[in-house]
A tleap script that builds the chain and sets N, CA, C and O, in Angstrom:
source leaprc.protein.ff14SB
mol = sequence {
  NMET LYS SER LYS SER HIE GLY HIE VAL GLU
  GLU ALA VAL ILE SER ILE ILE ALA GLN CYS
  CYS ASN LYS GLU VAL SER GLU ILE GLN LEU
  ASP HIE SER LEU ALA ASN ASP LEU GLY VAL
  ASP SER ILE GLN PHE LEU GLU LEU LEU PHE
  ALA LEU GLU GLU GLY PHE GLY PHE GLN MET
  GLU VAL ASP ASP LEU HIE PRO GLU LYS PHE
  ARG SER VAL GLN SER VAL ILE ARG PHE VAL
  ALA GLY LYS ILE ALA CALA
}
set mol.1.N position { 0.880 -1.226 0.023 }
set mol.1.CA position { -0.044 0.008 -0.012 }
set mol.1.C position { 0.845 1.108 0.108 }
set mol.1.O position { 0.403 2.083 0.715 }
set mol.2.N position { 2.249 1.175 -0.434 }
set mol.2.CA position { 2.810 2.204 -0.594 }
set mol.2.C position { 2.355 3.464 -1.321 }
set mol.2.O position { 2.876 4.568 -1.158 }
set mol.3.N position { 1.430 3.225 -2.061 }
set mol.3.CA position { 0.826 4.405 -3.323 }
set mol.3.C position { -0.388 5.223 -2.424 }
set mol.3.O position { -0.965 6.220 -2.857 }
set mol.4.N position { -0.645 4.635 -1.158 }
set mol.4.CA position { -1.642 5.444 -0.511 }
set mol.4.C position { -1.327 6.755 -0.140 }
set mol.4.O position { -0.267 6.934 0.460 }
set mol.5.N position { -2.115 7.779 -0.411 }
set mol.5.CA position { -1.888 9.360 0.269 }
set mol.5.C position { -2.107 9.209 1.735 }
set mol.5.O position { -2.523 8.216 2.332 }
set mol.6.N position { -1.745 10.397 2.220 }
set mol.6.CA position { -1.542 10.568 3.686 }
set mol.6.C position { -3.229 10.521 4.095 }
set mol.6.O position { -3.572 10.015 5.163 }
set mol.7.N position { -4.142 11.047 3.225 }
set mol.7.CA position { -5.401 11.027 3.606 }
set mol.7.C position { -6.173 9.947 3.527 }
set mol.7.O position { -7.205 9.793 4.181 }
set mol.8.N position { -5.673 9.090 2.659 }
set mol.8.CA position { -6.162 7.547 2.502 }
set mol.8.C position { -5.765 6.740 3.806 }
set mol.8.O position { -6.508 5.952 4.390 }
set mol.9.N position { -4.444 7.074 4.170 }
set mol.9.CA position { -3.905 6.140 5.306 }
set mol.9.C position { -4.561 6.733 6.600 }
set mol.9.O position { -4.835 5.907 7.471 }
set mol.10.N position { -4.834 7.967 6.833 }
set mol.10.CA position { -5.686 8.630 7.946 }
set mol.10.C position { -6.954 8.100 7.998 }
set mol.10.O position { -7.386 7.878 9.129 }
set mol.11.N position { -7.792 7.792 6.880 }
set mol.11.CA position { -8.986 7.253 6.948 }
set mol.11.C position { -8.935 5.746 7.171 }
set mol.11.O position { -9.863 5.211 7.777 }
set mol.12.N position { -8.033 5.116 6.774 }
set mol.12.CA position { -8.017 3.630 6.837 }
set mol.12.C position { -7.579 3.240 8.480 }
set mol.12.O position { -8.079 2.320 9.127 }
set mol.13.N position { -6.572 4.142 8.937 }
set mol.13.CA position { -6.122 3.943 10.140 }
set mol.13.C position { -7.313 4.175 11.176 }
set mol.13.O position { -7.454 3.380 12.105 }
set mol.14.N position { -8.138 5.221 11.023 }
set mol.14.CA position { -9.278 5.489 11.902 }
set mol.14.C position { -10.321 4.458 11.848 }
set mol.14.O position { -10.924 3.984 12.810 }
set mol.15.N position { -10.477 4.137 10.473 }
set mol.15.CA position { -11.567 2.954 10.466 }
set mol.15.C position { -10.985 1.716 11.273 }
set mol.15.O position { -11.708 1.270 12.164 }
set mol.16.N position { -9.677 1.077 11.040 }
set mol.16.CA position { -9.362 0.049 11.752 }
set mol.16.C position { -9.303 0.352 13.462 }
set mol.16.O position { -9.391 -0.566 14.278 }
set mol.17.N position { -9.148 1.713 13.828 }
set mol.17.CA position { -9.070 1.776 15.368 }
set mol.17.C position { -10.458 1.711 15.642 }
set mol.17.O position { -10.791 1.013 16.599 }
set mol.18.N position { -11.389 2.335 14.953 }
set mol.18.CA position { -12.939 2.334 15.274 }
set mol.18.C position { -13.566 0.851 15.278 }
set mol.18.O position { -14.550 0.594 15.971 }
set mol.19.N position { -13.036 0.038 14.588 }
set mol.19.CA position { -13.321 -1.405 14.430 }
set mol.19.C position { -12.913 -1.938 15.830 }
set mol.19.O position { -13.757 -2.314 16.644 }
set mol.20.N position { -11.573 -1.951 16.072 }
set mol.20.CA position { -10.927 -2.495 17.283 }
set mol.20.C position { -11.674 -2.141 18.521 }
set mol.20.O position { -11.925 -3.002 19.363 }
set mol.21.N position { -12.043 -0.875 18.659 }
set mol.21.CA position { -12.727 -0.175 19.888 }
set mol.21.C position { -14.146 0.048 19.912 }
set mol.21.O position { -14.705 0.868 20.640 }
set mol.22.N position { -14.764 -0.793 19.000 }
set mol.22.CA position { -16.281 -0.950 18.822 }
set mol.22.C position { -16.779 0.350 18.727 }
set mol.22.O position { -17.670 0.669 19.514 }
set mol.23.N position { -16.351 1.206 17.867 }
set mol.23.CA position { -16.851 2.842 17.915 }
set mol.23.C position { -17.308 3.062 16.369 }
set mol.23.O position { -17.082 2.319 15.415 }
set mol.24.N position { -17.858 4.021 16.387 }
set mol.24.CA position { -18.239 4.478 14.929 }
set mol.24.C position { -17.165 5.195 14.466 }
set mol.24.O position { -16.542 5.708 15.395 }
set mol.25.N position { -16.632 5.465 13.181 }
set mol.25.CA position { -15.629 6.219 12.585 }
set mol.25.C position { -15.920 7.677 13.138 }
set mol.25.O position { -14.964 8.331 13.556 }
set mol.26.N position { -17.084 8.169 13.158 }
set mol.26.CA position { -17.335 9.430 13.333 }
set mol.26.C position { -16.976 9.800 14.904 }
set mol.26.O position { -16.926 10.987 15.228 }
set mol.27.N position { -16.793 9.030 15.619 }
set mol.27.CA position { -16.572 9.131 17.256 }
set mol.27.C position { -15.053 9.399 17.289 }
set mol.27.O position { -14.660 10.028 18.271 }
set mol.28.N position { -14.141 9.025 16.379 }
set mol.28.CA position { -12.721 8.986 16.680 }
set mol.28.C position { -12.331 10.152 16.230 }
set mol.28.O position { -12.637 10.585 15.119 }
set mol.29.N position { -11.529 10.826 17.182 }
set mol.29.CA position { -11.067 12.233 16.582 }
set mol.29.C position { -9.440 12.045 16.719 }
set mol.29.O position { -8.995 11.157 17.445 }
set mol.30.N position { -8.668 12.830 16.065 }
set mol.30.CA position { -7.284 12.545 15.900 }
set mol.30.C position { -6.437 12.928 17.151 }
set mol.30.O position { -5.309 12.478 17.349 }
set mol.31.N position { -7.035 13.733 17.915 }
set mol.31.CA position { -6.309 13.930 19.342 }
set mol.31.C position { -6.833 12.874 20.432 }
set mol.31.O position { -6.505 13.013 21.610 }
set mol.32.N position { -7.573 11.921 20.058 }
set mol.32.CA position { -7.964 10.991 21.383 }
set mol.32.C position { -7.112 10.073 21.871 }
set mol.32.O position { -6.354 9.505 21.085 }
set mol.33.N position { -7.091 9.824 22.999 }
set mol.33.CA position { -6.077 8.805 23.445 }
set mol.33.C position { -6.674 7.566 23.291 }
set mol.33.O position { -7.862 7.356 23.532 }
set mol.34.N position { -5.777 6.629 22.844 }
set mol.34.CA position { -6.363 5.330 22.464 }
set mol.34.C position { -6.833 4.622 24.038 }
set mol.34.O position { -7.852 3.933 24.083 }
set mol.35.N position { -6.057 4.844 25.205 }
set mol.35.CA position { -6.432 4.193 26.349 }
set mol.35.C position { -7.511 5.113 27.041 }
set mol.35.O position { -8.506 4.566 27.519 }
set mol.36.N position { -7.350 6.620 27.128 }
set mol.36.CA position { -8.175 7.406 27.991 }
set mol.36.C position { -9.494 7.695 27.462 }
set mol.36.O position { -10.563 7.719 28.071 }
set mol.37.N position { -9.236 7.927 26.142 }
set mol.37.CA position { -10.483 8.602 25.386 }
set mol.37.C position { -11.387 7.261 24.858 }
set mol.37.O position { -12.610 7.172 24.969 }
set mol.38.N position { -10.460 6.207 24.238 }
set mol.38.CA position { -11.298 5.222 23.487 }
set mol.38.C position { -11.287 3.983 24.363 }
set mol.38.O position { -11.939 3.015 23.971 }
set mol.39.N position { -10.656 3.910 25.441 }
set mol.39.CA position { -10.912 2.619 26.304 }
set mol.39.C position { -10.263 1.471 25.739 }
set mol.39.O position { -10.764 0.354 25.868 }
set mol.40.N position { -9.046 1.684 25.040 }
set mol.40.CA position { -8.234 0.573 24.404 }
set mol.40.C position { -7.747 -0.235 25.595 }
set mol.40.O position { -7.082 0.357 26.445 }
set mol.41.N position { -8.026 -1.607 25.750 }
set mol.41.CA position { -7.341 -2.348 26.712 }
set mol.41.C position { -6.102 -3.131 26.061 }
set mol.41.O position { -5.768 -2.893 24.900 }
set mol.42.N position { -5.505 -3.975 26.767 }
set mol.42.CA position { -4.354 -4.630 26.209 }
set mol.42.C position { -4.684 -5.550 25.070 }
set mol.42.O position { -3.948 -5.649 24.088 }
set mol.43.N position { -5.871 -6.264 25.225 }
set mol.43.CA position { -6.217 -7.233 24.297 }
set mol.43.C position { -6.714 -6.393 22.916 }
set mol.43.O position { -6.438 -6.847 21.806 }
set mol.44.N position { -7.396 -5.253 23.056 }
set mol.44.CA position { -7.550 -4.411 21.876 }
set mol.44.C position { -6.497 -3.954 21.395 }
set mol.44.O position { -6.348 -3.987 20.174 }
set mol.45.N position { -5.469 -3.397 22.259 }
set mol.45.CA position { -4.215 -2.889 21.451 }
set mol.45.C position { -3.523 -3.997 20.722 }
set mol.45.O position { -2.992 -3.630 19.674 }
set mol.46.N position { -3.392 -5.354 21.043 }
set mol.46.CA position { -2.883 -6.430 20.212 }
set mol.46.C position { -3.595 -6.550 18.916 }
set mol.46.O position { -2.992 -6.628 17.845 }
set mol.47.N position { -5.061 -6.567 19.044 }
set mol.47.CA position { -5.868 -6.817 18.077 }
set mol.47.C position { -5.639 -5.474 17.101 }
set mol.47.O position { -5.837 -5.717 15.910 }
set mol.48.N position { -5.300 -4.263 17.375 }
set mol.48.CA position { -5.054 -3.167 16.850 }
set mol.48.C position { -3.727 -3.508 15.874 }
set mol.48.O position { -3.701 -3.538 14.643 }
set mol.49.N position { -2.736 -3.732 16.738 }
set mol.49.CA position { -1.409 -3.898 16.068 }
set mol.49.C position { -1.661 -4.995 14.848 }
set mol.49.O position { -1.258 -4.673 13.730 }
set mol.50.N position { -2.175 -6.008 14.984 }
set mol.50.CA position { -2.346 -7.151 14.147 }
set mol.50.C position { -3.135 -6.495 13.021 }
set mol.50.O position { -2.688 -6.610 11.879 }
set mol.51.N position { -4.406 -5.734 13.252 }
set mol.51.CA position { -5.154 -5.191 12.046 }
set mol.51.C position { -4.096 -4.000 11.195 }
set mol.51.O position { -4.136 -3.815 9.978 }
set mol.52.N position { -3.457 -3.499 11.862 }
set mol.52.CA position { -2.493 -2.472 11.134 }
set mol.52.C position { -1.597 -3.389 10.246 }
set mol.52.O position { -1.554 -3.244 9.024 }
set mol.53.N position { -0.956 -4.242 10.845 }
set mol.53.CA position { -0.151 -5.023 10.000 }
set mol.53.C position { -0.637 -5.592 8.860 }
set mol.53.O position { -0.098 -5.515 7.756 }
set mol.54.N position { -1.889 -6.297 9.176 }
set mol.54.CA position { -2.737 -6.990 7.949 }
set mol.54.C position { -3.103 -5.905 6.958 }
set mol.54.O position { -2.855 -6.138 5.775 }
set mol.55.N position { -3.674 -4.726 7.290 }
set mol.55.CA position { -4.257 -3.862 6.476 }
set mol.55.C position { -3.195 -2.953 5.537 }
set mol.55.O position { -3.417 -2.465 4.429 }
set mol.56.N position { -2.172 -2.898 6.210 }
set mol.56.CA position { -1.178 -2.130 5.629 }
set mol.56.C position { 0.055 -2.946 4.954 }
set mol.56.O position { 0.874 -2.318 4.283 }
set mol.57.N position { 0.179 -4.334 5.133 }
set mol.57.CA position { 1.148 -4.945 4.777 }
set mol.57.C position { 2.652 -4.886 5.382 }
set mol.57.O position { 3.609 -5.191 4.670 }
set mol.58.N position { 2.805 -4.506 6.642 }
set mol.58.CA position { 4.021 -4.372 7.293 }
set mol.58.C position { 4.195 -5.348 8.503 }
set mol.58.O position { 3.219 -5.721 9.154 }
set mol.59.N position { 5.414 -5.731 8.771 }
set mol.59.CA position { 5.398 -6.377 10.314 }
set mol.59.C position { 5.985 -5.406 11.224 }
set mol.59.O position { 6.768 -4.517 10.888 }
set mol.60.N position { 5.533 -5.646 12.458 }
set mol.60.CA position { 6.114 -4.886 13.520 }
set mol.60.C position { 7.281 -5.324 14.058 }
set mol.60.O position { 7.439 -6.526 14.270 }
set mol.61.N position { 8.084 -4.562 14.299 }
set mol.61.CA position { 9.374 -4.867 14.817 }
set mol.61.C position { 9.413 -4.848 16.563 }
set mol.61.O position { 8.452 -4.307 17.110 }
set mol.62.N position { 10.211 -5.272 17.202 }
set mol.62.CA position { 10.260 -5.021 18.582 }
set mol.62.C position { 10.653 -3.502 18.867 }
set mol.62.O position { 10.201 -2.992 19.893 }
set mol.63.N position { 11.376 -2.833 18.117 }
set mol.63.CA position { 11.628 -1.616 18.184 }
set mol.63.C position { 10.457 -0.599 18.082 }
set mol.63.O position { 10.424 0.488 18.661 }
set mol.64.N position { 9.521 -1.099 17.280 }
set mol.64.CA position { 8.438 -0.254 17.013 }
set mol.64.C position { 7.362 -0.059 18.408 }
set mol.64.O position { 6.565 0.879 18.432 }
set mol.65.N position { 7.435 -0.850 19.306 }
set mol.65.CA position { 6.644 -1.066 20.209 }
set mol.65.C position { 6.824 -0.211 21.468 }
set mol.65.O position { 6.867 -0.655 22.615 }
set mol.66.N position { 6.925 1.081 21.102 }
set mol.66.CA position { 7.169 2.247 21.863 }
set mol.66.C position { 5.699 2.877 22.568 }
set mol.66.O position { 4.755 3.118 21.816 }
set mol.67.N position { 5.603 3.070 23.741 }
set mol.67.CA position { 3.987 3.520 24.010 }
set mol.67.C position { 3.715 4.972 23.377 }
set mol.67.O position { 2.552 5.325 23.176 }
set mol.68.N position { 4.651 5.698 23.108 }
set mol.68.CA position { 4.416 7.179 22.696 }
set mol.68.C position { 4.066 6.994 21.088 }
set mol.68.O position { 3.452 7.899 20.523 }
set mol.69.N position { 4.445 5.868 20.397 }
set mol.69.CA position { 3.981 5.785 18.980 }
set mol.69.C position { 2.478 5.384 18.777 }
set mol.69.O position { 1.874 5.327 17.706 }
set mol.70.N position { 1.968 5.098 20.132 }
set mol.70.CA position { 0.344 4.451 20.115 }
set mol.70.C position { -0.306 5.334 20.967 }
set mol.70.O position { -1.444 4.973 21.265 }
set mol.71.N position { 0.115 6.504 21.505 }
set mol.71.CA position { -0.641 7.219 22.495 }
set mol.71.C position { -1.930 7.858 21.983 }
set mol.71.O position { -2.914 7.980 22.711 }
set mol.72.N position { -1.901 8.245 20.768 }
set mol.72.CA position { -3.047 9.192 20.287 }
set mol.72.C position { -3.345 8.398 18.963 }
set mol.72.O position { -2.617 7.581 18.399 }
set mol.73.N position { -4.652 8.860 18.593 }
set mol.73.CA position { -4.968 8.389 16.992 }
set mol.73.C position { -3.949 9.003 16.118 }
set mol.73.O position { -3.382 8.286 15.294 }
set mol.74.N position { -3.643 10.324 16.218 }
set mol.74.CA position { -2.626 10.935 15.196 }
set mol.74.C position { -1.479 10.195 15.469 }
set mol.74.O position { -0.970 9.812 14.416 }
set mol.75.N position { -0.854 9.834 16.480 }
set mol.75.CA position { 0.549 9.145 16.508 }
set mol.75.C position { 0.401 7.902 15.891 }
set mol.75.O position { 1.384 7.547 15.241 }
set mol.76.N position { -0.636 7.074 15.915 }
set mol.76.CA position { -0.833 5.854 15.120 }
set mol.76.C position { -0.633 6.143 13.728 }
set mol.76.O position { 0.115 5.408 13.083 }
set mol.77.N position { -1.264 7.221 13.124 }
set mol.77.CA position { -1.316 7.540 11.726 }
set mol.77.C position { -0.062 7.842 11.296 }
set mol.77.O position { 0.319 7.434 10.199 }
set mol.78.N position { 0.700 8.561 12.067 }
set mol.78.CA position { 2.148 8.919 11.838 }
set mol.78.C position { 3.038 7.731 11.731 }
set mol.78.O position { 3.854 7.634 10.814 }
set mol.79.N position { 2.873 6.691 12.791 }
set mol.79.CA position { 3.616 5.537 12.939 }
set mol.79.C position { 3.315 4.683 11.634 }
set mol.79.O position { 4.238 4.067 11.101 }
set mol.80.N position { 1.982 4.645 11.102 }
set mol.80.CA position { 1.791 3.717 9.885 }
set mol.80.C position { 2.159 4.326 8.594 }
set mol.80.O position { 2.520 3.601 7.667 }
set mol.81.N position { 2.093 5.593 8.470 }
set mol.81.CA position { 2.462 6.587 7.476 }
set mol.81.C position { 4.198 6.236 7.333 }
set mol.81.O position { 4.723 5.975 6.251 }
set mol.82.N position { 4.799 6.280 8.397 }
set mol.82.CA position { 6.204 6.075 8.437 }
set mol.82.C position { 6.713 4.716 8.028 }
set mol.82.O position { 7.844 4.569 7.565 }
set mol.83.N position { 5.744 3.589 8.231 }
set mol.83.CA position { 6.043 2.208 8.025 }
set mol.83.C position { 6.014 1.873 6.614 }
set mol.83.O position { 6.827 1.153 6.036 }
set mol.84.N position { 4.968 2.480 6.089 }
set mol.84.CA position { 4.367 2.174 4.798 }
set mol.84.C position { 5.362 3.067 3.715 }
set mol.84.O position { 5.494 2.695 2.549 }
set mol.85.N position { 5.953 4.131 4.185 }
set mol.85.CA position { 6.787 5.006 3.280 }
set mol.85.C position { 8.261 4.578 3.582 }
set mol.85.O position { 9.150 5.289 3.112 }
set mol.86.N position { 8.589 3.521 4.296 }
set mol.86.CA position { 9.899 2.998 4.329 }
set mol.86.C position { 10.261 2.028 3.291 }
set mol.86.O position { 11.390 1.538 3.270 }
savepdb mol mol.pdb
quit
């Protein structure tokens, strides 16, 4: 999916997050905290990581698993954009 524009990546990531959190896409905002605002627990977090790998065709590395990369919806979008641009 390297040809995806930033807008398409943003829409796809928000859709995946919404699905993992059992929320509507319209309820997800860029500044939402995954844990505090969306209530993502450890199981949902693992489901999210797997869905991002599947959806965007990359593999997570141990070095990728820093909490700050997954703190907010926007940080997840930046992380995914960086992974597919690499």
